[in-house]
N, C-alpha and C positions, 0 to 999 in steps of 0.2 A: 456357489457361483464363482467362477474364476474371472479375474480381471487382468488387464494388460496395461502396459505403459502407453502413454499417448504422446510419444515423441513426434514427433513429427514437428532601499531608499537611500538613497544615499544619505549617509550621516557624517557629521564632522564633530569632533570634540574640541572644546576650548578649555584653557586653564583659567582658574579664578585669579583675578588680579592680585598681585602681591606687592609688598613694599620695596622689594629689590628686583633688579633685572633678573631674567631667567639665567640659570647657570650655564645653559648651553651656549656655545659661541655663536656669534651672529651668523657665521657662514652656514651653520646647521639649519638656520631659519630662512635662508635665502630661497626665494621662489625658484622652482625648476620648470614650471609650466606657466602658460598665460594666466593672468590673475585678473579677476573682476572686482574683488573686495579685499579689504584688510580688516583684521580684528585687532583692535587697540585696547590694551588694558592700562588704565591710568592708576597712579597711586591714589590711595584714599584721601590724601591731603590735597589733591588737585581739584580745582573747581570743575574740571571736565569730567571727573568721576561721578558727579551727581547732577550736573547741569547739562541738559541736552543742547541748549543754545551755546554754552561755552565749548562743548565738544564739536558742535557744528562750525563755530568760528575757527577753532583750532585746525580742523580738517581742511577747511578752505585755504587757510594761510599756508599750511605745510604743503598742500598740493600745488599752490601757486609757486612756492619756492622751487619745487621740483619740475615745474612746467606742466603740471597735470591739473585737471578739474576734479579734485577730490572733494567729496561732500559726505557729511554725516548721514547715515541711512536709518539706523535704529539702535536701540539698546538691547543687548543680549540678556538672557536670563542670569548670566554670571555677573552682570554689571559692565562688561566690556562694551566698547562702541564698535559698530560695524560701519566701516568707511568705504563708500563706493568710489571707484576710480573713473567713473564716467564711461564705462565699457570695458571690454577685455583688453588688457595691455600686455605687452611682452614682459618676460621676467625681469629684464634689465631696467625697464621703466618702472615697474613695481618696486624694484629694489631701491630706486632713487627716492621714491616717496617714503618707503620704510626707513631709509637713512635719516630723513628729516625727523621722524618720530623718535628714532633711537637716540638722536642727539638731544632730545628734550628730557631733562632730569625728572619731569613730572610723569613720564611714561614708564610704566613697569615692563611692558612688553608690547611688541607688535609682530604679527605673523600673517602670512597670506591665508585667505579663506579657501583652503584646499578642498578638493572633492574626495570623497571616499566611495568605494565601489564594492559590490558583492565580492566576497572573498573566495568564492569557489573558482578554481582554476581547472583547466583541462588536465585530467589525470595523466600521469606519466607512464601508465601501463602501456607496454609496447604494442598491444593489439587493439588499443582503445579506438583508434581511428576506424576500425572495421565494425564497431558497435553502433551502427546506424539506428538500431532500435532504441537507443538511449537518447540520442541528441538530434537526429535529423528533423527538420521542421515539417516535412510532409507527413511522415507517418511514425516518427520517433515519439517516445513517451515523455519528452521534456523533463528528463531526470536531473541533469546537472544543476539547473536553477533551484531544485529542491534541496540540494546538498548544502546550501548556505544556511539552512535552518535545521536540518536533521540528517543524520547518516544511519539512523536505526539503532544507536547504542542503547543497551539495556534490554533489548528484545531478543528472544529466542524464536527462531522459525523452524518448525519441524518439517522435514522433507520425508514424507511417507512414500517410500519408493524402493529402488533396488539396493539401497545401502550406499556405502562410501568406499571408493578406491583412492588410495593416498594421492594427494596432489598438493604441491607446495603453495599453490595460489589459494588454497582453501584451509590449510592446516591451522593457521592462526585464528580462524573464525569458526572452528568446529568444536562443539561440546559433546560430551558423552551421550550416546544414543542407545538403541537396543535392536536386537534381531528378533522379530516376531514370527518368522517362518517356522511353523510347528512340525513340518514334515521333513525329515533329514534328506530324502532324495531330491526334494525341491530346493532345499537350502544349500546343498553341496558343501557343507562345512563339517560333516561327520556327526551332526546331532540336530536337535530341535532348537528351541528358543534359547538365547544366551545374550550376554551383555556386549557382544562384539557385532556391530552392524556392518562389518566388512562385506563388500560386494564380491561374491565368489563367481560372478558371471552368470548371465542368463541365456547362454547360447543353446541352440538345439542342433543336434548332430544330423538328424535326418528329417525329411518331410513326413508329416503325419505324427511326429513324436508327441505333439501336444494337442492332438485331436484332429478330426477330419478337416482338411484344408490348410493345416498349419505347415509352415515352410521351415527348412533348415536355415539357421541364421547365426551370426556371430553375437558376442556379448555387446550390449548397448552402453553399459556404464551410465545408464540413464539418470540415476539419482545424483551422480557427480556433476553431470551437465546442468541439471535443474538447480543444484546448489550454487554453482558458479554464477548463474544469472542473479540469484538472490543476494549472495554475500561473498563473492570473490574478494580477496584482499585488494585494496586499491591504493594508488600512489606508492606502489612498491617496485616500480620500474620493471615490471614483467607482466605478461599475459593480459588478462581482461579486468574490467572494473565491475564490481557488484553493485546492484541498485541500492541495497541497504548494507553497505560494506562495513558499517559500524555494528551490525547485528551479528548474532551467532546462529549457526546452522546446527540442527540436531538431526542426525540421520536415523530414521526408524525404518528398518528393513522389513518389507512385506512381499516384495516381488523377487522371485528366483526363477528357476527353470519352470517354464510353462505358466508364468504369471504368478498370481497370488489369490488366496481365498478370502471370501468375505469375512469369515470368522477371525482370521488373523488381522485383517485391516481394521475391523471394528475394535479389537483389543488395542491396536496401535493408536487409533484415534483417542481412545479412552486414556491410555497411558501418557501419550504426548501432551494432552491437555491438563494433566495433573490428576486424573482419576486413578482408581485402584483396579489392578488386574491380578487375579489370584496367581500366586507363584512367581510374580515379577516384582522386583524391588521398586520402591517408589521413585518417581522421576525427580531427581534433585534440581532440575532446571526446566520446569514446565514451560511449554511453548505458548506464546500469546498469538501466534499465527501458525496455521497448518497449511501446507501445500500438498495437494493430491493430484498429481499429473498421471492419473490412471483411470481406468473405467472399463465397462463392458456393456453389452446390450441389455435392455430391460429397464423397467421403471424402478425408482428407488424403493428398496424394501424397508420393512420396519426395523431390521437390525441396523442398517446404515443410519436410518433417520434417528433412531434412539441415541446412537453413539454421537452423532453430529449435534443433536439437541443438547445433550449433556455437556459436550465440549463448549458449545456456545454459552451455555448457562454458566460455565466456569470462567467466561471472559475470553475465550479463544476464537479468533476469526478463522473460518474455514474456507479456503480457496480451492476450487476444483477446475479441471480442464473440461471443456465442453465435449470433446471427442473429435475424431478425425475421419468421420464417415460421410461428410457432406450431406448430412441428414438432420432432421429435427432432434435437438438435444433432449427433448422430452422422452425419447425412447432409449436413453442411456443413463447408467448409474455409475457413480454418485452425482452426475451432472444434474439429474432431475430431482435431487433431494431439496427440501426446503432448508433455510438457514445457512445456505452456502453462497459464496460469490462465484457465479458460473461464468467462465471466461472463454470467449471465442478468440480465434486467431486472425490477425490482419497481416497483410504483406507490406512490402516496402513502398508500394504505390498508394497504400491506404485503402485497398479493397479487402473484402473478406478473403482470406486464403482459400484456395480452391478446395482444400480438403476439410476445412473447418465445419463442424456442426453449427447450427444456427437455431433460431426460433424465439418464441415469446418468453421462454424461461432463461434466455441469455441475459446476464446482468451487464456485462461490459466486454469490450474487445481490447486486446493488447497485442503487441508484435509477436507473431509466431513464425513469420518468415516463410520463404519458399526456396528449397534447394534446387527445384526445377520448376518450369512453367507447367501449367495444367495440361498443355498439349504435348509436352515432352514424354518420352518413353518412361513408364513407371520403373523405378529402380535406378534411374540415371541421376547424376548430379551435374546439372548444367548451369545453375546460377547460385553457386555457394556464397557469393558475396551478398545475396539477398536473404540469407538465412540467419539464424541466431548463433553467434559464436560464443562458446563457453568452454569450461574445463572438461577434459575427457581423458581417456587412456587409450593407448595404441594396441593393447592386447586383443587378440581376436576371440579368445576363449577365456583364459585366465589373465590376470593383470600383467601389463607390460610397462612401457615408459609413459610418463605423463605427457599429454599433448593438449592442444586446443583444436576444436573442430566445430563446424556449423551444423546444426540440426534444424529441422522444421517440425512444427506440430503445435497443437493446443497445449501439449506438455511444456512447450517453451513459452507460450503466452501466459499460462497460469502463474509461473514464478515471477513474472514481471509485476503482477498484481499482488502476489504475496510479499514481494519486496516493498511495494508501495504501502501495503498495510503495515509493515514493520516500521517504515518511516513515519507513518501517522501515529502509531502507538507510541513511538519514541518521542515524538514532538508533543503529544498530549496523552499522557498515560491514563487519563480518566475516560477516554473514548471507549464505548462499548462496541462489540462486533456490529451491531445494527447501525450505529453511528458511523463506523468506518465504511461500511458498505454504502450508506447514503452519501457520505462525503465523496467517495470515489465516483459514484454515479452522477451526483449533482454537478461535479466539476469536470466531467468528461467533455471532450470537444468532438464535433462531428467528424466522422471518417472522411478523409480526403477523397476517397473513391466511393465504391458502392458496396452494399451488403444485402444481397437478396436473401430473404428469409428472416432477417432480423439479427442485429448484433447488439442488442441492449441499448444502453445510454450513449454509446459511441466509443471513442478511443480514450483510454485512461490517460490523464494528464497529471504527472507527478507534482510539478511545481504549483499548478493551480490548486490541487487538492491539499497539499501541505500548507499553502498560504491560507486556504479557507479555514483549516482547523487551528491554525496558530494566530490568526488575526481576530476571529470572532468565535464565541462558543457555539457548539453545534445547536441547531434549531431544537428547542425543547419539544418533547412529545406532549400531547394532551393525554392525561393519565387519570385513572380512577383507582385508588388504593384501598377503597372501602371493601372489607370482606363481605362476601355474599355466600351464605350457606347453601350447599347443594345436597339436598336430601334424596332418598331413594325415589325413583319414578316421579321426579318433579322437573319443572322448567323454571329457571330463574334468569334474571337479566340484570346487567350493570350498565348504567348510562354514562356517556361522556358528551358534554355540550361543547361544540367547536364554534368559536367566534373569531372574527378578525381575518378570515381568509377571503380571498377574492376568487370567484369563479368556481370551477369544479375541482374535485379531489384528483390526485394524480393517478396515472396508470400504474404506478408502483407504490400504492399506499401501504405503509408498513403497519402491521397490526401485531403488537407484542402481547402475548397471552401467557399468564401465569396462573394455572389452575392446579390446586392441590387436591388430588383424588387417588385412591388406592387401586382403581381399575379403570383406566381411561378407555378401554374397549366398551364401557357402558355409555360413553358420552358422545353427544353430537354438539358441536360448537359452531355457532353462526355469528357473522357480523351483520347487523341490521342497519342499513343506511337510513338517513332522516326521512326518506320517502317510503320506507318500509321494504325496500328491496333486500333480499337475503343473499348473503355470500357465505357459503359453507367453508369453514376452515378445517374442521376435523369431524370425521363421520365414523365413529365406533371402530376405529382401528387401534392397534397397540395392545389388544388383549389385556393381560393383567399388569401391564406396565404402570408404574406410579407416575403421576403428575404430567402436566403439559407445561413446558417452559420453552416457548418457541416464538419466533417472529415470522409471521406469514406475510406474503406479498399479494395484494389484491388489486386488480384492475378496476378502480372505482372512478374512472374518468367520466362516466356518464352521470355521476352523482354530484349535486351541489355540496361543496365542502362544509359550509356553515350549517349548523343544526345539531340535533341530538342523535348521536350514534349509540348503538347498544351492542353489547356482547351477550348473546343468548346461549345458555348451556342447558341441555336437556339430558337428564339421567334416565336411562331406559331399562334399569334392572334394580334388583334389591341386593342388599348385602354390603355395598360399598358406598361411602359418602365422601364429601369433601367440601371445598369452597372455591369461589373465585377469589384469589388472593389479590390480584391486580391485573390491569390491562392498560394498553396505551395505543395511541395513534400518532404516527409520525408522517407529516405531509411533506 
């Protein structure tokens, strides 16, 4: 099968009291903004250092001398006294009270109780103001507030796409990748697979060149646009800002002339996530996030699913674009695969973008933009300001000058979520792919507009999601790790008792299954709800593939959460055996 691209608290620190005044000159400690409180450090020999009543009397007396109603408020953890000035006062008035304390030989230091603020500032990238998708309150992804806690450092994101065309806004954040296009005529680089993922262009010279109905087109430089959204260099006084600008991008080339083949993409998924591919050197920097802004019609095949399952088992989060056909994403691959984060596109008003696929298998929406309105003539660009601006190239066929250009598509939405996944993995390296997906969905906010057909949990919110994974540990799964032997032609069960939950199970109950078996085509795997309802997870697919290591999503919203759930495995043939190694439920 050939696939194509889918473009389209504030804190304040205080010093411990010392026996001598601070070395800094008094002018350096003068208030520069209105002040409500002072922090006073007394020498240890002074009675005010240990007696709250003495500190209170001292504050009142010094305030009176300065013409203010100063009073002792409380003792800080450092031993210093917090003195309230009776309300917010002008810097000069605060300075008068501070002068009274400084004149006292028993006072080690006095300073205004200043405020601290989140350190993130608006990036100085010249095109940042056009990146509504990052910061606008209506339909932006609330990214800047997440940068206070993480920028994605230490994480590699693989962009499985058209490869890389040189761009100065990406160069510093790019690590070695690979070209997996195995057919020279499609690769356009004079050979098959090699270590150079350079984008040689995906133009088509004539209509019909890539099959019935295909149209002549210029090169898209699609992989470079996707990469810029994820990790363009930021605060470098040029171009655009990347969502995870502290992360690294690894270009894995699979799309050339007339798209790309499933076999090449499956090998790319394997290699990018740290797996072995015959004839290809090991990946020195395996990716913890994979972005696939590509796809084609048809349900997810076993080849895709096996490669994705293995990548997730290695700890790699896989993000895919839902597709641009304004149709149910269940009919497109790899969007319909399990174990992925399936991303629909939203527009600047917060509606589902007119082209975006939809449906019950969508996990989340993210900005994909619209270069034109749904009613405008196809092929026109009437609203470029409402699309997604990123790194690109001006060449029509082969590479030319680097530029920035707006694109629309679920291809543009997916890297927003891949960038967010990188932020999360950087902020909390212990997060599993399932936990990353759950965090993104649980912390989404409703779309400002409408989404006919279904857009998953809503619009991804970077700041809320990062805050959730850094402030509290991820909700633990209910788990059973007791081995249960699976013999030939037998049915076995493993129970999990759920307690402490209120109401029904969620519509997106996560069922993690780890079954060790040498021929999973023999197996039928069911989730049994407490009332006996059966939800089939795996039904004798995969032929001779080894093992099931996968997270399934089950709509269990009709089931009471508390009770005993069971994983039932039925072996339907002889010759191959195994065990239930472990399984879990995440609500």
